[in-house]
C-alpha positions, -999 to 999 in steps of 0.1 A, spaced: 128 608 715 106 581 699 69 591 697 60 557 685 77 523 688 65 491 670 81 458 681 74 428 661 40 436 652 21 408 633 -15 411 622 -38 386 603 -74 395 594 -103 372 601 -107 343 577 -71 349 562 -42 324 563 -17 350 553 -7 378 577 -13 414 566 17 427 586 48 406 593 74 413 621 71 450 620 95 468 639 105 506 636 103 539 655 88 572 646 106 602 662 90 634 675 87 659 647 95 633 618 79 634 585 76 596 574 62 586 542 48 549 536 46 536 500 41 502 485 22 481 463 -16 480 465 -26 455 493 10 454 508 -2 464 543 5 501 545 -30 513 553 -34 484 577 -3 494 595 -14 532 596 -46 521 613 -26 504 641 -14 538 652 -48 544 668 -70 518 686 -103 533 676 -95 526 639 -74 494 643 -89 466 622 -103 435 639 -81 403 636 -52 383 652 -25 405 665 8 400 684 37 424 692 38 457 710 29 493 700 42 521 723 32 556 724 57 577 744 69 544 759 31 535 771 13 507 757 -10 522 730 -40 501 742 -38 513 777 -42 550 766 -77 562 769 -98 569 738 -102 608 747 -63 610 751 -58 594 717 -86 615 701 -67 647 709 -33 636 703 -35 615 674 -50 629 643 -63 609 612 -71 622 577 -90 596 553 -85 593 516 -120 604 505 -128 640 518 -165 633 519 -161 604 542 -147 624 570 -171 656 571 -200 651 594 -215 687 596 -233 712 573 -211 743 576 -174 749 574 -171 766 608 -191 739 626 -168 712 612 -137 729 625 -155 730 659 -171 696 658 -141 676 673 -135 699 703 -173 701 709 -173 663 713 -146 662 737 -162 690 758 -139 718 753 -146 752 768 -164 774 743 -140 801 745 -112 776 737 -131 763 708 -135 799 693 -99 807 697 -86 776 680 -113 777 651 -102 813 644 -65 804 648 -68 773 622 -91 792 599 -63 818 596 -34 794 594 -53 774 565 -65 804 546 -102 795 553 -116 829 560 -132 835 526 -153 804 528 -157 801 566 -196 805 565 -201 782 533 -220 749 534 -195 720 531 -214 708 498 -204 740 481 -165 732 486 -141 717 459 -125 684 466 -94 703 477 -111 727 499 -129 697 516 -96 680 523 -80 712 537 -111 715 560 -107 678 572 -70 686 579 -77 718 597 -106 702 618 -80 676 629 -54 702 637 -80 722 658 -73 694 685 -35 703 683 -23 665 679 12 653 684 10 632 652 -10 633 621 -18 602 602 -29 607 567 -39 577 542 -36 589 506 -52 623 511 -43 636 475 -57 607 456 -88 626 446 -73 659 443 -59 676 410 -22 683 407 -26 720 419 -47 712 448 -26 682 457 4 705 456 -12 730 480 -23 703 504 12 688 505 28 723 510 4 729 540 13 695 554 52 708 551 42 738 569 24 721 598 55 698 601 81 726 600 61 754 617 42 736 644 66 706 649 36 681 643 48 645 635 35 633 601 29 597 589 17 598 554 7 569 532 9 579 497 13 564 462 21 596 442 57 602 453 68 628 430 60 659 452 59 644 487 93 626 487 113 659 490 95 667 522 100 633 538 128 627 564 124 589 557 106 567 531 92 534 542 85 509 514 64 478 521 57 446 501 38 415 512 31 429 548 70 434 551 91 465 555 116 460 525 131 494 529 133 523 555 158 551 549 161 587 535 147 590 500 181 597 485 192 561 494 159 543 479 175 541 446 201 516 456 180 500 482 150 492 457 171 486 425 158 454 408 127 456 428 92 461 413 86 493 436 115 512 418 91 519 392 70 541 418 101 562 426 103 597 415 111 604 379 146 621 387 157 589 405 147 567 376 163 587 349 194 590 371 195 552 374 187 546 337 216 568 326 240 551 352 244 584 370 273 588 397 271 605 430 240 614 451 209 602 437 185 634 427 149 630 444 133 665 436 130 680 401 155 709 409 180 682 419 174 663 386 176 694 366 211 702 381 223 667 376 209 666 340 226 698 331 261 685 342 252 652 324 242 669 291 272 694 294 295 665 295 277 647 266 276 677 243 313 689 241 313 682 204 279 698 198 276 733 185 237 734 195 230 705 219 194 718 222 186 714 184 203 681 185 183 667 213 150 683 198 156 662 165 165 632 187 129 632 198 117 626 162 87 609 171 70 641 183 33 642 170 15 672 154 -9 690 177 -39 681 153 -64 658 170 -93 658 147 -107 622 151 -105 600 121 -131 574 131 -154 592 157 -173 567 178 -188 590 205 -197 629 202 -211 654 224 -226 684 205 -234 717 220 -242 700 255 -255 721 285 -263 708 321 -274 721 354 -282 700 385 -311 723 393 -330 749 375 -319 777 396 -283 766 399 -254 776 375 -245 754 345 -220 728 353 -213 719 317 -215 747 292 -218 744 254 -195 713 253 -183 699 221 -163 667 222 -153 637 201 -137 605 209 -120 582 182 -125 544 182 -97 525 196 -79 553 214 -73 563 250 -88 599 255 -78 615 289 -99 644 304 -79 665 330 -86 694 350 -92 709 385 -116 696 411 -151 711 406 -147 720 369 -173 694 357 -152 664 345 -171 636 365 -204 652 356 -195 651 319 -186 615 320 -220 608 336 -237 626 307 -217 606 281 -226 574 300 -263 584 300 -266 586 336 -274 625 334 -295 640 306 -285 675 294 -312 699 290 -298 712 256 -276 694 232 -270 657 222 -248 627 228 -243 604 197 -226 570 197 -217 558 161 -238 586 148 -270 574 167 -285 592 199 -277 578 231 -313 573 239 -318 550 210 -298 522 224 -324 512 251 -314 484 274 -285 477 253 -267 509 263 -250 495 296 -243 460 284 -232 459 248 -222 496 243 -211 514 274 -191 503 306 -187 530 334 -163 528 363 -175 554 389 -150 574 411 -160 554 442 -155 517 435 -174 507 463 -206 519 447 -204 489 425 -201 462 453 -234 445 464 -223 410 473 -203 396 503 -174 383 483 -155 394 451 -164 364 433 -202 367 441 -199 406 429 -184 394 396 -211 366 392 -237 391 401 -228 411 370 -228 382 347 -262 370 360 -281 400 353 -309 393 330 -300 419 305 -264 404 303 -274 368 303 -296 373 273 -267 391 256 -242 360 265 -269 335 256 -294 317 278 -277 284 272 -244 295 291 -237 276 321 -229 286 357 -196 269 351 -188 289 320 -200 321 340 -175 314 368 -146 306 342 -154 339 326 -152 356 361 -120 339 370 -104 349 337 -110 387 343 -99 382 379 -68 368 368 -62 396 341 -66 422 371 -46 401 396 -73 398 422 -77 358 419 -64 356 455 -89 381 467 -120 360 451 -132 349 486 -128 383 503 -154 408 511 -148 439 487 -149 462 516 -119 442 531 -98 449 499 -72 478 497 -81 509 479 -62 500 448 -76 464 450 -111 477 453 -103 498 420 -92 465 403 -122 446 413 -145 473 401 -127 476 368 -130 437 364 -170 441 370 -171 467 341 -148 445 319 -172 414 322 -197 436 302 -173 435 271 -186 470 262 -174 490 231 -166 521 252 -154 524 285 -159 556 307 -132 555 335 -135 580 364 -99 581 380 -91 545 371 -55 547 386 -65 563 419 -50 541 449 -30 520 423 9 517 427 31 525 401 40 489 395 4 479 386 -1 511 366 23 496 340 1 465 340 -30 485 338 -15 502 307 -9 469 291 -45 459 297 -56 493 282 -34 487 252 -51 453 247 -85 466 248 -75 493 223 -60 465 201 -96 449 203 -112 481 191 -124 492 225 -125 531 231 -115 544 265 -123 577 280 -109 586 314 -112 615 337 -80 617 357 -57 637 378 -26 612 370 -5 634 347 23 609 344 -1 581 334 -19 602 309 14 615 292 28 582 289 -1 561 278 -29 586 266 -36 592 229 -54 624 232 -56 647 262 -82 675 269 -81 702 296 -115 708 311 -122 743 328 -154 760 339 -176 735 322 -160 731 289 -129 718 271 -106 746 267 -78 729 249 -69 695 235 -42 679 218 -21 646 215 -6 636 248 29 648 239 19 681 226 -6 687 253 19 684 282 50 700 264 57 733 277 28 737 304 40 751 339 17 730 361 -4 705 339 28 688 329 52 659 340 80 659 361 102 648 332 92 679 311 99 702 342 132 686 346 145 684 311 124 714 292 156 737 289 171 711 266 142 689 254 111 711 255 91 683 238 101 656 263 72 646 286 82 611 298 113 596 315 118 575 285 120 607 263 147 622 284 167 590 287 164 585 249 175 621 242 206 618 264 215 584 251 214 597 215 237 626 224 261 601 241 263 580 209 269 612 187 
C-alpha cells in the first residue's frame, strides 16, 4: 500500500520564473527506504519539505499530495507532527533543550502525552539508540554524531510512520556517518518505519536503499533500484555521483549485474582480474608496478608558508585543552587536508590558524612572521576563511549585494584602489559568480539557495578577497559529485596561481583524489600525515571505497582511476 502519493506536483518560489519542481509524480510504499539525490539546487530538499505541511516552502503550487489516500493539507498539524518525522541537515539547528533526556521528551510533552507514556518511550528509545551513557549530559557536551543520533531518537519517540531526512550525515565524520546510517537501516528493518533520505554521499547509503531517485532541474530523471542506475544515468552528469564500484564497473566495460556495494565490487573485480591475469605468474606484483606513480610518504614542506609551533588552546581556564602541542606546516601552492572525527579539534585549529582564536601557548607564523604582525591586512591580502556554516557570511538580501558588500568594505576597497568604480566592482563580482556557477542566483536571497549553492556563494565571497591562503571548513559539504569535479578544477587553478589551500574535511574521496598532503587529527593534535596516496593506502576506515574494493590486488590504489588504470594495464599485458 502506498503511504505517500505525489500527482503532477509543480512548485515555483516567489519572484522566480522557473519552477523548482516540475510534474513530480511518484509513490512511496509503506516500509520503503527511498534515497533522493541530484545536483545542488535540483529541487530535492524542496521536494522533501512537501511531505509535511508545517515545513512546506511558500510559493505557487499545483498538483496533489496524498497521505494514506487523504489530501495532506487536510490532515491536522498534530497528526502530521506525530506520524511524519523530520531530521535536519545541521544537528544544532534541531536541538531546543539543554539536557539529553529533556530533548528526548520534548516532542511528546508539546503534544500533551501522558507522563507515564513519555517516560516509557524515552527509556525505550535511549536503550534502542545506545544513549544510556550520555543520557544525563548537557547537549552542548555532545559530539556532532551524538547530536544527530539524539535528533533521530527524539523524532522516533513519536513513533512516526515515515522518517524524512535532509542530508543528515553532511557534518559527520566517516565513522559517525556510518553508525548513523546503520541506525537508519535498523529503524527501517526492525521497526518498519518508512524512510525518505536526501543525500549526496551515496557510497554507504545506496546499499540500504530499495529505490534511488535522481533529480535534475526540478524533474525526476531516474527512479529505480540502485543496480539499475548505471544504465539509466550513463552519459549524464549525475553518473559521477554514483558509488565507486558502479563507476569502475562501467569504465572497465563490465558485463552482468552492476555492483553497488564495496563487497559486490570486490567480488566482480576478483573475477575481472583473474580473467586478465591468466598469463601472469604474480598479478599482485604486476598491478603494484602498474601504479608506478605512488609517491613516497615524506611530506616535509619545501616552501613553508604557514606554520603552527607548539600551539595549545582551551576555551576556558578550567576546561580541558582542545588543541595540545600542535606542530603543523603547510607548503605554498598545495592543498593540505585535515581529517578526523567530530570533536577532535579540527575546526578550532582552523580558527587558530586564521587568527580568530588566540592560543595561550605557542605561535602561528605566515612567511616566517607572527600572525599578529599583519594587522588589518591579515583578513584581506593574506587569509580568507570559509566557515563551516556558510550562512554566517550572508548579511544582505541578495547574493549580488552580498558579494558587493565584501568588495565595498573600506579595508578591501583601499587594497583594490580608491579609484575603482562601482561598475568594475560589479564586474568582478559577476566573474566570481560565473566561476562558482551561481550567476542565475544573483538576485536570490542567500537563504533561499540550496545547501550546495550557499556553499558556493560563500566561497565566492572569500575568493573576492584574493588571499594568499584559503582556510576552508568543509568546503564540499552539500555539493554534489558533479560540481565537486568543478570545485577541484577551481582549486587547481588557485594552486597554479600560488595560492595555498588548507581544508578541514570529512570527504575522504575528495581528499584522496585532489589533496596533496593529508593529516589525521585526533585528541587535539595531528597523529600522522603523508601524501594523499600514502595516507589512505591500507587504512581500514579512513580510506576510500576504491582502496577497500581493490586492496587485495592493488594495496596502493586509492582512487577509482587507480583501479581502472591497473586493470587496463593488466589487460594490455
